[in-house]
N, C-alpha and C positions, 0 to 999 in steps of 0.2 A: 576879348575884354582885357583891359589893362589891369595890372596888379592894384593900382590905386582905386579903380572903380569897384573891384571886388571887395576891397577892404571897406570902402564907403558903404556899399550895400550891406555888408556884415555889421557895420556899426549902426546902420539904420535899423536893422532887425533887432539888434541888441538894445537899442534905445526903446523901441516899442515894447519889448519884453520887460525891460527895467521899469518903465513907467506904468505898465498895466498889471503886472504880476502882483497879486495880493498875498502877502505872507501872513500866516496866522500868528497872532500874539495873544497868549492866554495868561491871565494872572487872576488872583482870587476875585470872584464876583464879576469878572468881565471877560468877554471873548470878542476880539477885534480882528479885522483884516487890515493890514497897513499896505498902502500902495505908494510906489515911488522909490527910486534909488538914484543918487545917493541921499536925497532928501525925501522924507515922507510927506507927500502932498495930500493924501487922503486917508481917512480912517473910517472904516465901515464897522460900526458897533453892532454886534449880533445878539449878545446876551448881557444882561446886568443882573444885579441881585434881585431886582423886582420881576425878572422874567425876560422872555424874548423881546427884542426891539429890532428896528431896522432904521438906524440913524447914521447919516453920513456927516463927517466933519471934513471940509475941504479948505486947504490953504492955497489960495491963488498965487501968493508970493512964492511959496515953495515950488509950485508947479512951474511958474515962469522961470525960476532959477534952475530947476532941473532941465527944462527945455533948452535954456541957454548953454548949460554945460554940455549936454549931448549934441546939440547942433554945432557948437564950437568944435567939439571933437570930430564930428563928421566933416567939417570944413577944413580942419587942419591935417587930416590924414593924407590927402594927396600931396600936400606940401612936404610932409615928412618923408613920404615914399619917394617922391621925385628928388628930394635932397640927398637921400641915402643912395639912390640909384646912380647919381651923377658923380 
């Protein structure tokens, strides 16, 4: 495997982790998990002042922008590697 292919595979795995990992965000009267990096595309609300809930807030615009950023990075990696190798 070429160096560019390995880096593309690594970036693809990093993209999946960045989009799917839910990091906990706690503040008074709310417990949330936020999904997405660099933009938060989904918020899973778990607890409110009224008690436990199971509510999702999804921003399709942020999800689309996140995907565009990560896919652009995956497509640009071979160009950068090939440019630096030559």
